[in-house]
C-alpha positions as CSV (number, residue, x, y, z in Angstrom):
1,M,290.2,-30.5,-86.7
2,I,287.3,-32.7,-88.0
3,T,289.1,-35.8,-86.8
4,R,289.5,-34.3,-83.4
5,L,285.8,-33.4,-83.3
6,F,284.8,-37.0,-84.2
7,Q,287.0,-38.3,-81.6
8,S,285.5,-36.1,-79.0
9,A,282.0,-37.1,-80.1
10,F,282.9,-40.8,-80.0
11,T,284.4,-40.4,-76.6
12,F,281.2,-38.7,-75.3
13,L,278.9,-41.3,-76.8
14,R,281.0,-44.1,-75.4
15,S,280.8,-42.6,-72.0
16,Q,277.0,-42.1,-72.3
17,W,276.1,-45.4,-74.1
18,W,273.6,-46.3,-71.5
19,A,271.6,-43.1,-72.0
20,L,271.5,-43.8,-75.8
21,V,270.2,-47.3,-75.2
22,L,267.5,-45.9,-72.9
23,C,266.4,-43.4,-75.4
24,A,266.2,-46.0,-78.1
25,M,264.2,-48.3,-76.0
26,T,261.9,-45.5,-75.0
27,A,261.3,-44.6,-78.6
28,V,260.6,-48.3,-79.5
29,I,258.1,-48.5,-76.6
30,C,256.4,-45.3,-77.7
31,L,256.0,-46.6,-81.2
32,V,254.7,-49.9,-79.9
33,V,252.2,-48.2,-77.6
34,I,251.0,-45.9,-80.5
35,Y,250.7,-48.8,-82.8
36,Q,249.0,-51.2,-80.4
37,L,246.9,-48.9,-78.3
38,V,246.6,-45.3,-79.6
39,W,246.0,-46.1,-83.2
40,P,243.4,-48.8,-82.6
41,A,241.6,-46.5,-80.1
42,Y,241.8,-43.8,-82.7
43,Q,240.0,-46.0,-85.2
44,N,237.7,-47.7,-82.7
45,P,234.1,-46.3,-83.2
46,I,233.2,-46.7,-79.5
47,S,236.1,-44.7,-78.2
48,R,235.8,-41.1,-77.3
49,M,238.9,-40.3,-79.3
50,Y,237.1,-41.6,-82.4
51,T,234.2,-39.1,-82.1
52,S,236.2,-36.1,-81.1
53,K,236.7,-33.1,-83.3
54,L,240.1,-34.4,-84.4
55,G,239.0,-38.0,-84.3
56,Y,239.2,-40.6,-87.0
57,A,235.5,-40.0,-88.1
58,S,236.0,-36.2,-88.5
59,V,239.1,-36.8,-90.5
60,I,237.3,-39.2,-92.9
61,R,234.4,-36.8,-93.3
62,Q,236.7,-33.8,-94.0
63,T,238.8,-35.7,-96.5
64,G,235.8,-37.2,-98.2
65,G,236.8,-40.8,-97.3
66,T,234.5,-43.7,-96.6
67,F,233.7,-45.5,-93.4
68,P,234.5,-49.2,-93.2
69,V,231.5,-51.4,-92.3
70,T,230.7,-55.1,-91.9
71,S,227.8,-56.3,-94.0
72,A,225.2,-59.0,-93.5
73,K,222.7,-60.5,-95.9
74,V,219.0,-60.9,-95.2
75,E,218.2,-64.5,-95.9
76,R,216.1,-67.4,-94.7
77,R,217.6,-69.5,-92.0
78,N,216.5,-72.2,-89.6
79,I,216.2,-70.3,-86.4
80,T,215.2,-71.6,-83.0
81,G,213.8,-69.2,-80.4
82,K,213.5,-70.0,-76.7
83,F,211.5,-68.4,-73.9
84,I,212.0,-69.6,-70.3
85,G,209.5,-69.2,-67.6
86,E,208.6,-70.6,-64.2
87,G,205.4,-72.2,-63.2
88,L,203.7,-75.1,-61.5
89,V,201.5,-78.1,-62.3
90,Q,197.8,-77.3,-61.9
91,S,194.5,-79.1,-62.4
92,E,190.8,-78.3,-62.8
93,P,188.8,-78.8,-59.6
94,V,185.8,-81.0,-60.3
95,Q,183.0,-81.5,-57.8
96,V,181.1,-84.8,-57.4
97,P,177.7,-83.8,-56.0
98,M,175.1,-85.8,-54.1
99,V,171.7,-85.0,-55.5
100,A,169.3,-87.1,-53.5
101,M,168.4,-86.6,-49.8
102,A,169.2,-90.0,-48.2
103,N,171.6,-91.8,-46.0
104,I,175.1,-92.5,-47.4
105,I,175.6,-96.3,-47.8
106,K,179.2,-96.3,-49.1
107,V,182.0,-93.9,-50.2
108,H,184.0,-96.0,-52.7
109,V,187.1,-93.8,-52.9
110,T,189.9,-92.4,-50.7
111,E,192.0,-89.3,-51.0
112,G,194.9,-89.6,-53.5
113,Q,193.1,-92.3,-55.4
114,R,193.1,-92.1,-59.2
115,V,189.7,-92.5,-60.8
116,K,188.4,-92.8,-64.3
117,C,185.3,-91.1,-65.8
118,G,182.3,-93.1,-64.9
119,D,183.7,-94.8,-61.8
120,L,181.3,-95.1,-58.9
121,I,182.2,-92.6,-56.1
122,I,179.3,-92.4,-53.6
123,E,176.2,-94.7,-53.1
124,L,173.1,-93.5,-51.3
125,D,170.1,-95.5,-49.8
126,S,167.4,-95.8,-52.4
127,S,165.0,-98.2,-50.6
128,R,162.2,-95.6,-50.2
129,L,162.5,-94.6,-53.8
130,Q,162.2,-98.3,-54.8
131,M,158.8,-98.4,-53.1
132,K,157.6,-95.3,-55.1
133,I,158.8,-97.1,-58.3
134,E,156.7,-100.1,-57.5
135,S,153.8,-97.8,-56.8
136,A,154.2,-96.2,-60.2
137,R,154.2,-99.6,-61.9
138,A,151.0,-100.5,-60.1
139,A,149.5,-97.2,-61.3
140,I,150.3,-98.2,-64.9
141,R,148.5,-101.5,-64.5
142,T,145.5,-99.7,-63.0
143,A,145.3,-97.2,-65.8
144,K,145.5,-99.9,-68.5
145,A,142.7,-101.9,-66.8
146,E,140.5,-98.7,-66.7
147,L,141.1,-98.2,-70.4
148,K,139.9,-101.7,-71.2
149,R,136.7,-101.1,-69.2
150,V,136.1,-97.9,-71.2
151,R,136.5,-99.8,-74.5
152,V,134.1,-102.6,-73.5
153,G,131.5,-100.1,-72.2
154,T,131.4,-101.3,-68.5
155,V,132.3,-98.0,-66.9
156,N,130.3,-97.6,-63.7
157,V,130.8,-93.9,-63.4
158,L,129.8,-93.1,-67.0
159,Q,126.6,-95.0,-67.7
160,E,125.7,-92.9,-70.8
161,E,128.9,-93.8,-72.6
162,R,127.6,-97.2,-73.9
163,P,126.9,-96.7,-77.6
164,D,126.5,-100.4,-78.3
165,I,123.5,-100.7,-76.0
166,L,122.0,-97.5,-77.4
167,A,122.3,-98.9,-80.9
168,V,120.2,-102.0,-80.0
169,Q,117.6,-99.7,-78.3
170,I,117.5,-97.6,-81.5
171,D,116.8,-100.7,-83.6
172,I,114.0,-101.7,-81.2
173,A,112.5,-98.2,-81.3
174,K,112.6,-98.3,-85.1
175,A,110.8,-101.6,-85.2
176,K,108.2,-100.2,-82.8
177,L,107.8,-97.1,-84.9
178,K,107.2,-99.2,-88.0
179,Q,104.6,-101.3,-86.2
180,A,102.9,-98.2,-84.8
181,K,102.7,-96.6,-88.3
182,E,101.1,-99.8,-89.7
183,S,98.6,-99.8,-86.9
184,L,97.8,-96.1,-87.5
185,A,97.2,-96.7,-91.3
186,M,95.0,-99.7,-90.5
187,N,92.9,-97.7,-88.0
188,R,92.5,-94.9,-90.5
189,R,91.1,-97.4,-93.1
190,L,88.8,-98.9,-90.6
191,N,87.7,-95.4,-89.5
192,K,86.7,-94.6,-93.0
193,K,84.5,-97.8,-93.1
194,G,83.0,-96.9,-89.7
195,S,84.4,-100.0,-87.9
196,V,86.8,-97.9,-85.7
197,G,86.1,-94.6,-84.0
198,S,88.2,-91.4,-84.3
199,E,89.4,-91.9,-80.7
200,K,91.3,-95.1,-81.8
201,V,92.9,-93.2,-84.7
202,S,94.1,-90.5,-82.3
203,Q,95.6,-93.0,-79.9
204,S,97.5,-94.6,-82.8
205,Q,98.8,-91.2,-83.8
206,L,99.9,-90.4,-80.3
207,A,101.7,-93.7,-80.0
208,V,103.6,-93.0,-83.3
209,K,104.7,-89.5,-82.0
210,L,105.9,-91.0,-78.7
211,I,107.9,-93.6,-80.4
212,E,109.4,-91.0,-82.8
213,L,110.4,-88.8,-79.8
214,N,112.0,-91.8,-78.1
215,L,113.9,-92.7,-81.2
216,A,115.2,-89.1,-81.6
217,E,116.3,-89.2,-78.0
218,L,118.1,-92.5,-78.4
219,Q,119.8,-91.2,-81.6
220,M,121.0,-88.1,-79.8
221,S,122.2,-90.2,-76.8
222,L,124.1,-92.4,-79.3
223,R,126.0,-89.5,-80.8
224,T,126.8,-88.2,-77.3
225,A,127.9,-91.7,-76.2
226,N,130.2,-92.1,-79.2
227,A,131.9,-88.7,-78.6
228,G,132.1,-89.4,-74.8
229,R,133.7,-92.8,-75.4
230,T,136.3,-91.2,-77.6
231,N,137.1,-88.7,-74.9
232,S,137.1,-91.5,-72.2
233,V,139.5,-93.5,-74.3
234,E,141.8,-90.5,-74.6
235,I,141.5,-89.9,-70.9
236,G,142.4,-93.5,-70.2
237,E,145.4,-93.4,-72.6
238,A,146.5,-90.2,-71.0
239,A,146.3,-91.8,-67.6
240,I,148.5,-94.6,-68.8
241,A,151.0,-92.1,-70.3
242,E,151.0,-90.1,-67.0
243,A,151.6,-93.3,-65.0
244,E,154.5,-94.3,-67.3
245,L,156.0,-90.8,-67.1
246,S,155.8,-91.0,-63.3
247,L,157.6,-94.4,-63.5
248,A,160.3,-92.9,-65.8
249,Y,160.7,-90.0,-63.4
250,R,161.2,-92.3,-60.5
251,L,163.7,-94.4,-62.4
252,K,165.5,-91.2,-63.4
253,Q,165.6,-90.2,-59.7
254,L,167.2,-93.6,-59.0
255,E,170.3,-92.4,-60.9
256,D,170.7,-89.6,-58.4
257,Y,171.3,-92.1,-55.6
258,K,174.7,-93.0,-57.2
259,S,177.4,-90.4,-57.8
260,Y,179.9,-91.1,-60.6
261,A,183.2,-89.4,-61.6
262,S,182.5,-87.0,-64.4
263,A,186.2,-86.9,-65.5
264,D,189.5,-88.6,-65.0
265,G,191.5,-87.3,-62.1
266,I,192.8,-87.7,-58.6
267,V,190.6,-87.6,-55.5
268,E,191.8,-84.4,-53.8
269,R,189.3,-84.4,-50.9
270,V,186.5,-86.6,-49.5
271,L,184.0,-84.4,-47.7
272,V,181.5,-87.1,-46.5
273,H,181.6,-90.5,-44.7
274,D,179.6,-93.7,-44.6
275,R,176.2,-93.6,-42.8
276,E,176.0,-89.8,-42.9
277,Y,172.7,-88.2,-44.0
278,N,172.7,-85.9,-47.0
279,Q,170.2,-83.2,-46.2
280,D,171.4,-80.6,-48.9
281,P,170.6,-81.7,-52.4
282,G,173.6,-81.0,-54.7
283,R,176.1,-80.8,-51.9
284,P,179.6,-81.9,-53.1
285,G,180.8,-85.1,-51.6
286,V,184.2,-85.5,-53.3
287,L,186.5,-83.0,-54.9
288,L,188.6,-84.3,-57.9
289,A,191.7,-82.8,-59.4
290,S,191.2,-83.3,-63.2
291,G,193.2,-82.4,-66.3
292,L,196.8,-81.9,-65.4
293,W,198.7,-79.1,-67.1
294,F,201.7,-76.9,-66.5
295,E,200.9,-73.2,-65.9
296,C,203.9,-71.3,-67.1
297,Y,204.6,-67.6,-66.5
298,L,206.5,-65.8,-69.3
299,D,207.9,-62.3,-69.4
300,Q,205.8,-59.8,-71.2
301,T,208.3,-59.5,-74.0
302,A,207.2,-62.9,-75.2
303,L,203.6,-61.8,-75.6
304,G,202.7,-61.9,-79.3
305,R,205.7,-64.1,-80.1
306,V,204.6,-67.4,-78.5
307,Q,201.9,-69.2,-80.5
308,M,199.4,-72.0,-79.9
309,G,201.0,-75.4,-80.5
310,D,204.6,-74.3,-79.7
311,R,206.7,-77.2,-78.3
312,V,207.6,-76.9,-74.7
313,E,210.2,-78.7,-72.6
314,M,209.6,-78.8,-68.8
315,R,211.8,-79.7,-65.9
316,L,210.1,-80.2,-62.5
317,S,211.9,-79.7,-59.2
318,A,210.8,-83.2,-58.1
319,Y,212.3,-84.8,-61.2
320,Q,215.3,-82.7,-62.3
321,D,216.8,-85.5,-64.3
322,R,213.7,-85.8,-66.6
323,V,212.4,-83.6,-69.4
324,F,208.7,-83.6,-69.9
325,Q,207.3,-82.7,-73.3
326,G,204.2,-80.6,-74.0
327,K,202.5,-78.1,-76.2
328,I,200.9,-74.7,-75.6
329,E,197.2,-75.2,-75.6
330,L,196.1,-71.8,-74.2
331,I,197.5,-68.3,-74.1
332,R,196.1,-65.8,-71.5
333,P,197.0,-62.4,-73.0
334,L,196.7,-60.6,-69.6
335,V,199.8,-59.1,-68.2
336,N,200.1,-58.8,-64.4
337,F,202.7,-58.0,-61.9
338,A,203.7,-61.6,-60.9
339,L,206.9,-63.4,-60.4
340,G,205.8,-66.8,-61.7
341,G,203.0,-67.0,-59.1
342,P,201.7,-64.7,-56.4
343,E,201.2,-61.1,-57.4
344,T,203.7,-58.6,-56.0
345,N,203.1,-55.1,-54.6
346,R,206.7,-53.8,-55.0
347,P,209.2,-53.4,-57.8
348,I,212.0,-55.9,-58.2
349,R,214.4,-52.9,-58.5
350,P,213.5,-50.4,-55.8
351,L,213.7,-46.6,-56.0
352,G,217.1,-45.2,-55.5
353,T,218.8,-47.6,-57.9
354,G,217.3,-46.0,-61.0
355,A,213.8,-46.2,-62.4
356,P,211.7,-48.9,-60.6
357,E,211.3,-52.0,-62.6
358,W,208.1,-54.0,-62.0
359,P,207.9,-57.6,-62.9
360,A,205.3,-58.2,-65.7
361,T,204.3,-61.6,-66.8
362,F,201.5,-63.5,-68.6
363,S,200.7,-67.2,-68.4
364,V,200.3,-70.0,-70.9
365,R,198.8,-73.4,-70.3
366,V,201.0,-76.3,-71.4
367,A,199.4,-79.6,-72.0
368,L,201.5,-82.5,-70.8
369,D,202.2,-85.0,-73.5
370,P,201.6,-87.6,-72.4
371,T,200.3,-87.2,-68.8
372,E,202.6,-89.1,-66.5
373,D,201.5,-90.8,-63.4
374,L,204.4,-89.2,-61.6
375,V,203.1,-85.7,-62.3
376,V,200.6,-84.4,-59.7
377,P,199.2,-81.0,-59.0
378,G,201.4,-78.5,-57.1
379,L,204.8,-79.5,-58.5
380,T,206.9,-76.5,-59.4
381,G,209.5,-76.1,-62.1
382,Y,210.4,-74.2,-65.2
383,A,209.5,-74.5,-68.9
384,T,211.3,-73.6,-72.1
385,V,209.1,-72.7,-75.1
386,I,210.9,-73.7,-78.2
387,Q,210.1,-72.2,-81.6
388,E,211.6,-73.6,-84.7
389,R,211.1,-71.7,-87.9
390,N,212.6,-71.1,-91.3
391,T,212.3,-67.4,-91.6
392,L,214.1,-64.2,-92.6
393,S,216.8,-63.4,-90.2
394,I,219.9,-61.2,-89.7
395,P,222.7,-61.0,-87.0
396,R,221.4,-59.4,-83.8
397,G,224.1,-56.7,-84.0
398,C,222.3,-55.3,-87.1
399,V,219.3,-54.1,-85.0
400,N,219.6,-50.8,-83.2
401,A,217.4,-48.9,-80.8
402,V,215.4,-52.0,-79.9
403,S,212.2,-51.3,-78.0
404,G,210.0,-54.3,-77.5
405,N,209.9,-56.1,-80.8
406,R,210.8,-53.0,-82.9
407,G,214.2,-51.6,-83.9
408,I,216.1,-49.8,-86.6
409,V,218.3,-51.4,-89.3
410,F,220.7,-49.7,-91.7
411,V,220.2,-51.1,-95.2
412,I,223.0,-50.8,-97.7
413,N,222.1,-49.5,-101.1
414,E,222.6,-51.5,-104.3
415,A,225.9,-49.7,-105.0
416,G,227.3,-50.5,-101.6
417,D,228.4,-47.0,-100.9
418,A,225.5,-45.6,-98.9
419,F,222.9,-46.7,-96.3
420,E,219.3,-46.1,-95.3
421,P,217.8,-46.5,-91.8
422,R,214.7,-48.6,-91.8
423,N,212.2,-49.6,-89.1
424,V,211.8,-53.3,-88.6
425,V,209.7,-55.7,-86.5
426,T,211.6,-58.5,-84.9
427,G,210.6,-61.9,-83.7
428,I,212.4,-64.7,-82.0
429,R,216.1,-64.6,-81.2
430,E,218.7,-67.4,-81.2
431,D,222.3,-66.9,-80.2
432,G,223.5,-64.2,-82.7
433,L,220.4,-64.2,-85.0
434,V,217.1,-62.4,-84.8
435,E,214.0,-63.0,-86.9
436,I,212.7,-60.2,-89.1
437,C,208.9,-60.1,-89.3
438,E,208.5,-56.8,-91.2
439,G,210.7,-54.2,-92.8
440,L,213.2,-56.2,-94.8
441,E,213.1,-58.4,-97.9
442,E,215.1,-61.4,-98.7
443,G,218.4,-60.7,-100.5
444,E,218.9,-57.2,-99.0
445,Y,222.2,-56.3,-97.3
446,V,222.4,-54.5,-93.9
447,I,225.2,-53.1,-91.8
448,A,226.2,-55.5,-89.0
449,D,229.0,-53.4,-87.5
450,G,230.4,-49.9,-88.0
451,H,227.0,-48.1,-87.9
452,Q,227.7,-46.8,-84.4
453,V,229.2,-43.5,-85.6
454,L,227.6,-43.1,-89.0
455,E,225.7,-39.9,-89.8
456,P,223.3,-39.1,-92.6
457,N,225.1,-38.7,-96.0
458,D,228.2,-40.6,-94.8
459,Q,229.8,-42.7,-97.5
460,I,230.7,-46.3,-96.6
461,H,232.6,-49.3,-98.0
462,I,232.2,-52.9,-97.1
463,A,235.4,-53.9,-95.3
464,A,234.1,-57.3,-94.0
465,G,231.2,-59.6,-94.5
466,P,229.5,-60.8,-97.7
467,T,230.1,-58.8,-100.8
468,L,227.1,-57.3,-102.7
469,E,226.3,-58.9,-105.9
470,P,226.8,-56.6,-108.9
471,R,223.7,-54.5,-109.5
472,Q,222.8,-51.6,-111.6
473,K,222.8,-48.5,-109.6
474,Q,219.3,-47.1,-109.8
475,N,219.8,-43.8,-108.1
476,D,223.2,-42.1,-108.1
477,D,222.0,-39.5,-105.6
478,F,221.1,-42.1,-102.9
479,A,219.7,-39.9,-100.2
480,V,219.6,-41.0,-96.6
481,T,217.7,-39.7,-93.7
482,S,218.2,-39.9,-90.0
483,P,215.9,-42.2,-87.9
484,S,214.2,-39.1,-86.5
485,Q,213.1,-38.1,-89.9
């Protein structure tokens, strides 16, 4: 009976072998699909199956398991950050004015010519001024001659200012006074003897008084003459000084008849011609383009990250096979809606495609190092700001919820079984690394991958990445809080 039953089963299987093979192949395929697709998706943190109620994460939490994470160490590395922006070569406009009102004798430059500081640009007719200069020199000679006449006392218009003559007259008056007094004394003696009358004595007394009055007048005139001569000498010296200043002023005016370049540059425009008359003092005659630099427009995210002195590499559209070197010499911290040049009045992503996105840039001035003769104002191109630093850094995947230069990093505790969210301030970025300016310390460990599905109080274990160095666990009840807390 059993034998017959086996024979029947064997006969049936033999007749349906193809169905058996198909079932076996189907089973193998199902196992392969489950192993290759379903199971990895079940364990993949970014899949919807992973975060479902029956997903891998829920199973781990309910069973008290730990989540596998990839660790990364906070350490100092040589990191190079790059910011790229468009721009153009610009220069400072410098005006060369014509100060004097005169005919233009010669314009010594042409448009496009390179000039050095101090080169002669425009020459004006100074013949009339030369006559005034000679007149000023003649006035100096006249003033010096007048001063000599004052000092020798031959001034025609000031007859009283001759103290030397007055001194002689005073000596004569003193001699006459002495003689008159001797005559008065003799007449008095003779009057006592009766030889001379009282009238003679009175005449002698009157003569003495007149001479004394004349002497007093001469002495007063001498004092006045001495003071007057001092003042006249001062007036003469002042006249000489005034004439010399007038000459110096005319000579200074002579400089205004030649216009020189006040800086190195290229002649951008020539506004006057030979034999024209300059009737507007200070009118510009030539416009120079001086001080070449590259005006680079960077995205607003680079504001606060680029620094003075950062190295810059520039490529110009006119010389695409050359790299020009430079350094940032000026940062203008003013953000405007510009696309590397003219301001815009519309968003670069219009309404209907999501939130409108406005271009926002700021500019930096890059000094060309050195200035090439081939570089001229107006050339366009782009620049790459290069920042090389040895600083704290971590892989870029460690930073979450990035907004500007801030983000959140999950720091692994010393035991390696829990984590803590922490706010950080980031800096420059290079390939897969990001600079950490604030929030982390050297030697700490952070989660580089696996943090996508973690929740507060989840337990972790390091499945990949550097292993934590053995440390004494300081807090067995390592509490974690969500970023919102």
